[in-house]
Steps between C-alpha positions, in 0.01 A plus 500: 500500500665389825333655802614614840864505423710697753830596340574778745445541872154615582572742779432855578814627342448316165139608443410746228852571382381742224627855501371814679122496541298781360291676775394287791595131550337261732524132594457288815692603802644305792222603732235386266394836375501636151756784503524794264808727447581773264797377295493715184428864430209458257162657584180392352378853411842640411447783763713378780198345669481137604167341561312168479196467279221319687505128448162355423438149648214439264712584195785269622256216537380559151852499374568168692198361316627631160840347583342163553301527169811576303706226671230246429464617141873486432548181695787670690613843625649616172489450123804412294607247762814372319636855478422561867664182616806573290534854640446383857727195495719459810839669464821486688604863426192682636145462611234549226263777553129565421323836481114531522387842374147577634511229757154581640402249763845337459369158424709456191824615668460285803414191300799558276724525806369171624534329162851638461650519845848548364395829328437848655162645420410871517139628462427864425178692527356840593328336803641249736329157515325421823721224626606355833876433535449129496343519159819634335770238396841591612624541134228763434447865563268777391558862419268807451569690186344636173596311189454818299813643666729246335744237626842654454601368840432141386710485172614144411350355830235243422466170310118511481288811493118450531244764427125434531182715504684831538412674170230737644757655719792522245519821299741370230512125481766478216723714712446275798597196272818674406579563865438139590720375212790688679398340834539148345825315503616343178281191420237632745126472434242775487145366582189716425135422571176698495130459427333683217246761570337388184240222560422212260171324407435131527687447170800690639434799266556855637168659615420851375365772713113523466204640692230333700238331281733424207588143404805370699487778762687435819508712810825340602654598175362854540666530845838361370488745204430795733785392731733466198419848389547646852831329548621608149396859590698483818816401306521121561662305218224237508537364151829334595351145509467503121798725426764326707634260230556796272666707764731218612611433134591867476773457767820380319642304796178298555465166322266206484189706546195292563132572557217270628134587543249330730125535472315442828109500527374758749283273702415127434268555206737276301769257627670181375577349837488576878830684487372747236176532696693595820722751314196656325320543840806658652524741209138595537571572876804709398300698241225570756759639736652699221164653400415581866811719520423696179283761660777766589663460158181549298379781728828677439438492121172681539244229507193593700460303826175334389645393175801342668269320754289358211806384298659329793187342631398367156848369421518321824158342457589398147804312612335338801216377282721396209287707271803596295735244351831680512868410477790686651829474328841497686805562292857387608816621325864429566848559371850393577794744523792418268810367657 
């Protein structure tokens, strides 16, 4: 795929030519500050109140790490490369556009804006990424919005839509997919990615829930199962990673549905080369950060404080000492909108 092609002027008037943003839009400004402005009448709580959720630097660092893991695992920023390149080919009639739903730390959106400088990139999340203006490419902007509210303001607006690691916050994932199909232009590509809450043993078989002292017991698996149950109770559609191909095929206008699964060791208990060793070490760090943040979620589900403390402490020790030989599975799905 040719890189760094500029088919349109890259000035302040040509940047982010997509239609009306959703709630708040921000990008780099002339004086070097990141500016916010209210540009659309959608409120996060549907009660005419606007507010920012607190951004967590530690969580954004973890999401950056997760982004590097996925990019190294795929070998690029996205699966289904041929479909993506075709959808984002330079055009003379308009600038191609990319939407990143659940942009998190914004790493994917920024790197796509750099790889495709002739495209406009829009990242959407509930919380703004913590960025300096100099970090935002001129063909990229970010908006604060809730994907559960829909995207009627973005009908037929994007050539690639990317959705990764948002299932815990989505109430109805099939409905979201139907919304995003409407957001795509003809021949546009929808890209999905998420990690399973299910963990796998050293033979890549699903691990069943068990109790301490039983064969094959894992504290890490127990924490992941507890988190899965809590997220499910709170309404997150967290089975999307395995259901996405089925849901995509149920949408008549989507074609060429594909699915790819990547198993990654959690920690360097097994690796074929230095690259896989590095990825597995990063995934262990990612999982340790994820586990460390589980206390509020588990406490909200009625776990006693001492029980939560034990679970998190033992799971962290298990990963650091490589006592459990576990795999995490990442699933990637995609589809192309019919012409």
